[in-house]
Every structure is written in structure tokens, then in C-alpha cells.
N, C-alpha and C positions, 0 to 999 in steps of 0.2 A: 288714423283712428280705427280701432277694431270695430267690426260690425257687431251689433247686438242680435242675438237669436231671439226670435219671438217664441215664447213658451206657450204651449197649449194650456188653457185654463183648466185647473184640476183642484180637487179638494185635498187639503193637507191631512196627512196621516202621520203616525209615528211608527217607526220600527225600533223598538226599544225606546231609547231617549233621543233618537235621531229623527228630526222632522223631514218628511219627504212630500213633495207635491206642493200645490198652492204657491205661495211666494217664498218657500224655503229655499235656501241655497242648494245647489246640486250636490248630492252626497256621493262619495266614492264607495262603490261596492265591488267586491270580487268574489270569486268562488274558489274554494280549495280544489286542488287536483289530487289530494291525498285520499286514502281510503278512510272514511270516517270511523271505521272500526279500529283503525290504528290511532289511538288517542294521542300518543306522544308525538307522532309525525304531524298530525293535524294541528295540535297545539303549537308546535314549532312554526308551522306555516302561517297560522293565524297571527302569531307574534310578529313574523316578518311582514305580513300584510299591514298590520296596524302601525308598525314602525314606518312603513312607507306611506302612511296617510289614509289607509282604508278605514272606512267608518262603519261598514256593514259587511258581514261575511256570510256567504251561502255555502251549505254543505249538502252533499248527496246523502240521502237516507233510504237505501234500497232494501233494508231488512231489519229484523228485530235487533240483531247485534249492532247495527249502525245506530239505532235508536238508543241503545244502551251507551254506546260511545258518545253520541250526541249529548246525552244527559250529563255524562262525566265532563265533557268539554265545556258545556254551558256553565257548570259549577266553577270553572277555573278561569273564565274570561269575562271581561266587562263589555266588549264590543257586542252589539246586537247580532244575533244569529238567525239565519233563515234556513229552514229545512226544505230541501228539494225532494219532493215525493213523486214517485212513479208507481203505477200499477196497483198499489194496495192502499185503499183509503184508510185502513186501520192504522197504518204507519203514521198518517197525518194526525190522527187522534192521539196516538201515543206521543208523537213529537210535541203536540200542543200541551199534553199533560207533563212533558219533560221541561217545559219552560221556554219553548221556542218564542222568538220575537215576531216571526212572520213565517208563513208557509208558501211554497210555490207548488202548485199542482197543474196538471194537464187533464182537464175533464175527460178528454178522449181516451185516456188510459187509466182513469180512476174507476170506471165502470158505470153503473146505472145512475140515473137521476137521484135515486134514493141514497146512494153512497155519497154523491156530491153534496146533497142536502145535509147529510149527517156531518160531513166535514165542515160545511159552511155554518151550520148551527153551533157546532163545537167551537169554531173559531170566534164566532160572534159572542158566545157565552164567556169566552176567555179574553175578549178584547184584542184578538189577534187578527192582523191584516192578512189577506190572501192575494198572491199574485197569480193570475191565470196565464199560463203559457200554453201555446198550441204549436205543434210542429207536425210535419208530414209523417213522421215515424209512428204517430199514434192513430193514424187513420185506419178504421176497420175496413176489411176487404169489400164489404158491400158499398161503402162510401167511395172507395177507390174506383170500383166498377161503375157506379152511378155517374161519377164526375170524370171518367176517363183518366184515371191516375191522379197523381198529386196535383192539386189546384187550390187556388184561393177559395173558390166556391166550396170545395170539399172540406176545407178547414173551417 
């Protein structure tokens, strides 16, 4: 008999129409490895992902051209889309305005607390969930120095 994994208690949210967390079934999510600015290639990959059972798709949004591509892609798919934002909080705002179902940000590379609050306020106002991601690549030099390089404490 297969063992059951004990799930951590969490609050249910929705990414588009897909429930996540709480007692919702585990949803299959993937990220495209196409350039979001290449709308046709990204749409083709999203189609393959959804045909394989993917329920949520994440796309990199590194610049304004990618936001434009994201907007065009969003208009042509029904699967919920997540915008993966790095370095420029304004891209998160633009992605939210483009109809994103969720955003992923790394506060360490978004900038000041003010920028993070601006993104959080905009997401709240639009009913959009935020995934917070942290990795060593976003640590500032003073944090790396204080914690002797990459460490859990530094992150």
C-alpha cells in the first residue's frame, strides 16, 4: 500500500481557476523555456504542456517586450499563467495589468521595501497571488560579506 505524504497545513488560494493549497489536489505546474518575447514558440510550448496535463504555466518576464508578449499569450490561452519577475518591480505591475493569474518575485532583486510594497499592493488590489522565491543569486554584496558567502542565514 503506498504511503501517504503528510501535507503541511496551508490556506487555499486560486491561480486562475486552479485551487492550490489547503485540501486542494496537487496541481501540475511547469515553466516554459522559450523566450516569452517569441509568442508563437511560447504558445506552442504551452499547448504541449497542457496536452501533457500541466495545469499552471510560468513564463519569464525579463523586460517590456516580454510583458507585451505575455499579454498576447494570455489572450490566447485558458491555462492560468504566472509571470516570473526579476529585477524590475515595474514589470510586475505591468504583468498584473496584463491579466496575469499570479506573479513570482524575489524580493532580494526587486529592490527597496517601497518597491516590494508597491507590487504587493497592486497584486492585492487585483486579487493576484504572489509566490516569493529566494535564491543565492540575488544576495547583495554586503549580505554575502556579512554571512561569509551564500548561506541560509543570508537568504
